[in-house]
N, C-alpha and C positions, 0 to 999 in steps of 0.2 A: 504494500500500500504506500503510495507516494505521500509526501508531506502535505500537499494541498488537500488530498483526499482525507487525510487524518484530521486536518483542521476542520473541514466541512462536517465530518462525522462527529467530531467533538463539539461543534456548535450545536448539533442535535443533542448530544449527551448533556450539554448544559441546559437543555430545555428551551431553546429559543426557536423562533419560527424559521422555516427553511430559507426564506428570502434573507433574513438577518444572518443566517449561517453562512450563506455565500459571501455576504459583505465582510464577515469576520475573518475571511482568509487574508484580508489586507489589514494587518495589525497596526499599520501606521495610522489608521483612522480610529483606533480604539483609544478612548480617554479613560483615565483612572479617576473615579469619583471617590472622594474621601468624606466620610460622615463620622462625626463624633457620636459615640454610642453612650458611654458612661464612664466616669472615672478617667483612667488613662488609656481606655480602649477605643479604637477607631475601627470602622469597617471600610474596606477598599473594594470597589466594584470596577470591573473592566470587562474581560472576556474569560469565561470559565467560572470556577467556584468563588464565592465570596471569601475575602481575606479579612481576618481579624488581626489587629496590630496593637500590642501593648507597648506604650512609649513612656520612657522614664529615664532616670539618672543612670541606670545600669545599661541602657541600650534599648534595642528593639527586639521583641519577640513577635513573629508572625505565624498565623495558622493558615496553612495552604499558600500556594504561590502561583496559581494559574499557569500560563504558557510561557515558555522560554523567550519568545520574541518580545514579551511585555516586561521583561526584567528591568530594563533601563527606565521605563516609565514608572514602574512600581518603586524603584529606588528613588526616583525624583520626587514622587509623591511622599515617600517617607522622609526625605530630606526637608520637605516643606513643613514637617512636624517637629523634627529634631535633627541636630547634627551628630547625635550619638550613632554608633555603628549597629548594624544588624547582627545580633548574637545567636538567635535560635530560630529555626523553622520547624513547626510541628505539622506533620501531614495527617489529616483526618482519615485518609484512606489512599489507595494506590492509583486511582484513575488520573490520567494525565491532564485533565482540565483542572486538577488540583495540585499536581506534582510536577508539571512541566517546567517550572522554574527552579527545581532542585539543583540542576546542573549550574546555571549561572549564579545561584545563591549558595554554592557549596563552600564559600568562605565562612558561612555561619555553620553552627552545629545543627544538623538535621535530626529530628526526633520523631519516632513513629512506633506503632505496634510491630511486633515481630513479623507478622504476616505481610505488612506493607513492604518491608525490606525484601522478603522472599519473593513477593510478586513483582516488585520493580526490577529485581535481578533476573527475572524469567519472562519469556514471552507468554502472553495470556490472550485468551479470546473472551472479551467482555460480552455478556449476553444474559437473556432472561430464561435460558435453558432450552430455547427452541431455535429454529432456523431463521425466523423472521426478524430477530433483533439481536445482532451480534456484530462485533468489530474487533479487529486485531489491535493489540497493544504490544509493540516490540519490547525486548529487554532493554533496560537502561544501562549506561556505563557505570562502573563502580563509583565514579565521582558524584553521581546523582543519588546514591543510596543513603538512607539514614545511617548514621554512625552510632546513635544511641537508640536502642530498642527496648521494649518492655512487654511483658505478658499480660499484666492486669492494669496497672496504672503507674504514672510517674508524676512527680511534682517538681516544677521549676520555681526556685525562689528568686524572682527577678522583679525589679521595679516596685518593691513593697507588696507584691502579690505572691501568693502560693498558688501558682498556675497549675491546675490539675488536668492531665489528660487521662481519661478513663476509658478503658476498652469496652466497647459495646458489641458483644459477640453476635456474629451472623445476622447483621442488620442489612445495611446497604451492600456491604461486603463482609468478609471474615476478618478484616483488619481495622474496623471502624474505631474512631476515638471521638468522644465528646469532650470538649475542652472548656473548663470553667475558670473564670477569673473572679474569685470570691470578693475581693475588696472592691472591684469595679462593678460587681453584680451583673456580669455578662456571661453568656454561654454561647459557644459555637457548636451547633449540632452536626456539622458536616452534612452529608447527603442523607442522613437518617431523617431529616426534616427539610423538605423543599417546598417552594411555593409556585411551581409551574404546573401543578396538577397531579395526576397519578404519578407516583415515584418510579424511577428506574431502579429495579432491584436486580443486582448482578448475581443471579443464581450461579452462573459459571464461576464467579469469584467468591462463592461461599455465602452469599446473602440469602435472606428470607424475609417474608413479611412477618413471620412469627418473631424473629429476632429484632426486627425494626420496632414492632409493637412493644416488646419487652424493654428494649433500650429506652424508648421514649417514656413509657410508663414508669420505669424505675427512676429515670432522671427527674420526672415531675414530682415524685414523692420526696426527693431530697433537695431540690433546688428551691430557692426563695420564690414566693409567689409572684414577686414583682421583678424577677430577673429579666434582663433584656436579652432577646434571642436573635442570634445571627444564624440564618438558615444557610444550607449549602448553596442554594440559589434563590434569589428573590429578595424582597424588601425586608427590612428589620421587622421583628415580630415580638410577640409576648407569648406566655404559656396559654393564654386564651385563644391564640391562633393554632397552637400545637394540638390542643385537645380535640377539636373537630377533625383534624387530620388523622389522629389516632383512632377516633371513632369510625371514620371512613375505612381505615385499614382493617379494623376488626369486623366491621359489618360486611365489607366486600369479600373478605376471606371466608366468612361464615357462609355466605351465599354460594360461593364456588365450591366450598367443601361439601355443602349439602348436595349439590349436583354431582360431585364426584362419588359420594357415597351411594347415590341413586343409580350409579353406573352410566352416567351421561358422558358423551365424548366432548372434547374441546369444541369441535364444530357445532355440536348441539347447543352448548352453553352460549356460544357466540351468536348463533342464529336466534336463540330465544332472548337475546339481549338481557341477560340476567342482571347486568349492572346498569341498566338504563337510567335508574333514578339518580345515579351519580354523574351521568354524562355531562350535563350542563356545567357543573362546577369544576370537574376534574379532568375530563377528556381533553387532550391537546394534540398538537401536531407531532409532538415527540412521543408521548406514551398515550396512544389511543385507548379507548375502552376495550377493544378486542385484544390489543397487545397486553393490557393489564390482566384480562381474563386468562390469557395464555400464560402469563407469568405466575399467577396464583395456581393455575391448573398444573403447570410443570412442577412447582414446589410441592403441591399436595400429593401428586402422583409419583414424586421421586424421579422425574425425568430431568436429569441434569447432565450437561456436558462435563467432561473431565475438568476438575477444578483448576489444575495447573497444566497448561499445554506448552510443552517444550519443543523447540525447533533446533 
């Protein structure tokens, strides 16, 4: 897959419309928008996953880093906030619309879950367990790999914050982290919570709706009620925005599971439009209702492509 094609597909992975995806092949037109969230945490939007940035006397910590061609623009945006150096990069998962900047930002210490390093080091096929929704992600050079990894959680004591990266097993992928900034009262959910509609669940990469539900429900029980939420994609949010998203995941999963237990095929569930009541709010050009039915069906029936595909 050539670079232009990868960019086009990853525009789709980021949950944007197809026309915008084509435009995003020209990174020179992408602008980095900086928004103050709370305390010393900012959100940076450009192309790809949202970036959280903790800025203070100790330097800068960013969560996710979008695409490599945007690295200079991201650095310039950070310099607009402080002259302190970038010290740490935390990857919420392995997808390259969140980790593409690892290579140009490898002067900082890159931190991620164990499975993120394993997947970045190996060629993968991202997908929902079927043939309709998949794309290749080549192996990364060693310079782009996390140098600090963890199995359950890790805490960075930087800028007066005890920044906690907490593993969320088998959600969007098998290497997800939810990153909490307790002093600033901000959480970055990675792609376990997105605002572009039905989520992309990377079943090939160890993800599941069951794990995504558990991750979000567990987080909501321990996070402050007024925490500011940075989603993997989309506008700033609150837990009041996360709750209906979780409800949708639980209800749609239950509907498809009922059909599976009744012996219905994927095609029958799609033809019966079993998720029609969620169409208006959640169906999009990236993850359509039929694709989301397929995702849930593949998860519930155990139809998964090999988790790690080596070339």
